[in-house]
PALO-425879 format. One line per 10 residues: number of its first residue (from 1); for each residue x, y, z of N, C-alpha, C. Coordinates in nm, 2 decimals. Atoms other than C-alpha are relative to their C-alpha. Layout:
N
NUM> X/Y/Z/X/Y/Z/X/Y/Z ~ ...
***
This chain:
98
1> 0.12/0.07/-0.01/1.89/-0.82/0.04/-0.09/0.03/-0.12 ~ 0.09/-0.02/0.12/1.65/-0.87/-0.25/-0.11/0.10/0.02 ~ 0.12/-0.08/-0.01/1.37/-0.63/-0.33/-0.09/-0.03/-0.12 ~ 0.10/0.04/0.10/1.06/-0.66/-0.54/-0.09/0.12/-0.04 ~ 0.11/-0.09/0.05/0.84/-0.43/-0.76/-0.12/-0.09/0.00 ~ 0.13/0.07/0.02/0.48/-0.54/-0.72/-0.09/0.10/-0.06 ~ 0.09/-0.09/0.07/0.25/-0.38/-0.97/-0.13/-0.06/-0.04 ~ 0.14/0.04/0.05/-0.12/-0.40/-1.04/-0.04/0.10/-0.10 ~ 0.03/-0.09/0.11/-0.23/-0.26/-1.37/-0.13/-0.03/-0.06 ~ 0.12/0.01/0.09/-0.56/-0.20/-1.54/0.02/0.09/-0.12
11> -0.04/-0.06/0.12/-0.52/-0.11/-1.90/-0.13/0.04/-0.08 ~ 0.11/-0.05/0.08/-0.76/0.11/-2.11/0.03/0.00/-0.15 ~ -0.04/0.00/0.14/-0.56/0.12/-2.43/0.12/-0.09/-0.03 ~ -0.11/0.10/0.01/-0.37/-0.20/-2.50/0.11/0.03/-0.11 ~ -0.09/-0.03/0.10/-0.21/-0.07/-2.82/0.11/0.10/0.05 ~ -0.09/-0.09/-0.05/-0.06/0.23/-2.65/0.09/-0.06/0.11 ~ -0.07/0.06/-0.11/0.03/0.03/-2.34/0.12/-0.09/-0.05 ~ -0.11/0.08/0.06/0.24/-0.20/-2.57/0.13/0.08/-0.02 ~ -0.12/-0.08/0.01/0.48/0.09/-2.62/0.07/0.00/0.13 ~ -0.07/0.01/-0.13/0.55/0.08/-2.25/0.06/-0.14/0.02
21> -0.05/0.13/-0.02/0.59/-0.30/-2.24/0.12/-0.03/-0.09 ~ -0.11/0.02/0.08/0.84/-0.28/-2.52/0.13/0.07/0.05 ~ -0.11/-0.08/-0.04/1.06/-0.02/-2.35/0.04/-0.03/0.15 ~ -0.03/0.02/-0.14/1.04/-0.09/-1.97/0.10/-0.11/0.03 ~ -0.10/0.10/-0.03/1.23/-0.42/-1.98/0.14/0.03/-0.01 ~ -0.14/-0.05/0.01/1.54/-0.24/-2.09/0.05/0.06/0.13 ~ -0.04/-0.06/-0.13/1.54/-0.04/-1.77/0.01/-0.11/0.11 ~ -0.01/0.10/-0.10/1.47/-0.35/-1.56/0.14/-0.08/-0.01 ~ -0.13/0.07/0.02/1.77/-0.53/-1.72/0.12/0.08/0.04 ~ -0.11/-0.08/-0.04/2.00/-0.24/-1.67/0.03/0.00/0.15
31> -0.01/0.00/-0.14/1.93/-0.25/-1.30/-0.01/-0.14/0.06 ~ 0.00/0.14/-0.05/1.94/-0.63/-1.27/-0.13/-0.06/0.03 ~ 0.13/0.04/-0.03/1.57/-0.67/-1.26/-0.04/-0.13/-0.07 ~ 0.05/0.13/0.06/1.42/-1.02/-1.33/-0.15/-0.01/0.02 ~ 0.15/0.01/-0.01/1.05/-1.05/-1.41/-0.03/-0.14/0.04 ~ 0.04/0.13/-0.06/0.91/-1.33/-1.19/-0.15/-0.03/-0.04 ~ 0.14/0.02/0.04/0.54/-1.28/-1.28/-0.04/0.12/-0.08 ~ 0.05/-0.11/0.08/0.37/-1.08/-1.55/-0.12/-0.04/-0.08 ~ 0.12/0.02/0.08/0.01/-1.09/-1.66/-0.06/-0.14/0.00 ~ 0.05/0.14/0.00/-0.05/-1.46/-1.58/-0.13/0.00/0.08
41> 0.13/0.02/-0.07/-0.36/-1.60/-1.42/0.01/0.04/0.14 ~ 0.00/-0.05/-0.14/-0.45/-1.44/-1.09/-0.14/0.01/0.05 ~ 0.13/-0.01/-0.07/-0.73/-1.42/-0.84/0.01/0.07/0.13 ~ 0.00/-0.07/-0.13/-0.80/-1.18/-0.56/-0.06/-0.08/0.10 ~ 0.06/0.08/-0.11/-0.85/-1.37/-0.24/-0.05/0.10/0.11 ~ 0.05/-0.10/-0.10/-0.89/-1.05/-0.02/0.03/0.13/-0.06 ~ -0.03/-0.14/0.05/-0.90/-0.68/-0.08/-0.07/0.03/-0.13 ~ 0.06/-0.05/0.13/-0.96/-0.51/-0.41/-0.02/-0.11/-0.10 ~ 0.02/0.10/0.11/-1.08/-0.69/-0.72/0.13/-0.03/-0.07 ~ -0.12/0.04/0.08/-0.82/-0.87/-0.94/0.02/0.10/-0.11
51> -0.03/-0.09/0.11/-0.65/-0.62/-1.17/0.02/-0.08/-0.13 ~ -0.02/0.07/0.13/-0.61/-0.70/-1.54/0.14/-0.07/0.00 ~ -0.14/0.05/0.01/-0.24/-0.75/-1.49/0.07/0.02/0.13 ~ -0.09/-0.01/-0.11/-0.01/-0.82/-1.20/0.14/-0.04/-0.04 ~ -0.14/0.02/0.04/0.37/-0.80/-1.22/0.08/0.00/0.13 ~ -0.10/0.01/-0.11/0.65/-0.90/-0.98/0.14/0.00/-0.07 ~ -0.14/-0.01/0.05/1.01/-0.80/-1.06/0.09/0.00/0.12 ~ -0.10/0.02/-0.11/1.30/-0.91/-0.84/0.13/0.08/-0.04 ~ -0.13/-0.07/0.01/1.61/-0.69/-0.79/0.09/-0.05/0.11 ~ -0.10/0.05/-0.10/1.93/-0.77/-0.60/0.00/0.08/0.13
61> 0.00/-0.08/-0.12/1.88/-0.48/-0.36/-0.12/0.10/-0.02 ~ 0.10/-0.11/0.00/1.62/-0.22/-0.26/0.05/0.12/-0.07 ~ -0.05/-0.12/0.07/1.85/0.05/-0.38/0.00/-0.01/-0.15 ~ 0.01/0.02/0.14/1.86/-0.10/-0.73/-0.14/0.02/-0.05 ~ 0.15/-0.01/0.04/1.48/-0.13/-0.74/-0.04/0.15/-0.01 ~ 0.04/-0.14/-0.01/1.44/0.23/-0.64/0.07/0.08/-0.11 ~ -0.07/-0.06/0.11/1.71/0.35/-0.88/-0.06/-0.03/-0.14 ~ 0.06/0.03/0.13/1.55/0.17/-1.17/-0.13/0.08/-0.02 ~ 0.13/-0.07/0.02/1.21/0.33/-1.10/0.03/0.15/-0.03 ~ -0.03/-0.14/0.02/1.37/0.68/-1.09/0.09/0.03/-0.12
71> -0.09/-0.02/0.11/1.60/0.62/-1.39/-0.07/0.07/-0.12 ~ 0.06/-0.07/0.12/1.55/0.83/-1.70/-0.05/-0.10/-0.10 ~ 0.04/0.10/0.10/1.52/0.51/-1.91/-0.14/-0.05/0.04 ~ 0.14/0.05/-0.04/1.22/0.38/-1.70/-0.10/0.11/0.00 ~ 0.10/-0.11/0.01/1.06/0.72/-1.67/-0.05/0.03/-0.14 ~ 0.04/-0.01/0.14/1.07/0.75/-2.05/-0.11/-0.10/-0.03 ~ 0.09/0.11/0.03/0.90/0.41/-2.08/-0.14/0.03/0.07 ~ 0.12/-0.03/-0.08/0.65/0.51/-1.80/-0.09/0.10/-0.07 ~ 0.08/-0.10/0.07/0.54/0.81/-2.01/-0.10/-0.06/-0.10 ~ 0.09/0.06/0.09/0.39/0.57/-2.26/-0.12/-0.07/0.06
81> 0.11/0.06/-0.08/0.17/0.42/-1.99/-0.10/0.10/0.05 ~ 0.08/-0.10/-0.05/0.04/0.75/-1.87/-0.13/0.02/-0.08 ~ 0.13/-0.02/0.07/-0.33/0.80/-1.95/-0.06/-0.12/-0.07 ~ 0.06/0.12/0.07/-0.38/0.45/-2.09/0.00/-0.12/0.10 ~ 0.00/0.11/-0.10/-0.34/0.24/-1.77/0.00/0.07/0.14 ~ -0.01/-0.04/-0.14/-0.40/0.28/-1.40/0.09/-0.10/0.07 ~ -0.10/0.09/-0.06/-0.10/0.14/-1.22/0.02/0.03/0.15 ~ -0.05/-0.01/-0.13/-0.01/0.08/-0.86/0.13/-0.08/0.01 ~ -0.13/0.06/-0.01/0.36/0.01/-0.81/0.05/0.02/0.14 ~ -0.06/0.00/-0.13/0.51/-0.08/-0.48/0.13/-0.07/0.00
91> -0.13/0.07/-0.01/0.87/-0.16/-0.40/0.01/-0.04/0.15 ~ -0.01/0.06/-0.14/0.92/-0.39/-0.10/0.13/-0.08/0.01 ~ -0.13/0.07/-0.03/1.24/-0.52/0.05/-0.04/-0.14/0.05 ~ 0.02/0.14/-0.04/1.26/-0.90/0.09/0.05/-0.03/0.14 ~ -0.05/0.04/-0.13/1.35/-1.09/0.40/0.13/-0.07/-0.01 ~ -0.13/0.07/0.00/1.69/-1.22/0.49/-0.02/-0.15/0.00 ~ 0.02/0.15/0.00/1.73/-1.59/0.41/0.03/-0.06/0.14 ~ -0.01/0.07/-0.13/1.69/-1.82/0.71/0.12/-0.08/0.01
***
């Protein structure tokens, strides 16, 4: 069953954050991740205010999504985001097709 990373990110240093965005897609690809939405137009309809950037990444399974997050490759990329962006990352399992 598919799984998704859902991330909301507010960036304080775009130059440093770009180091993360150059590296992280390598980890996503290694674990079969496909970026479905990244930084496009968005609007908060309920809840917290709209973050600067929202991202949705699809994986073929929950296990792959979790393994990607914990991988050394992703954690190395994540280090470039530390201190220059406030990120909320949630992994959620999809529903079985009807």
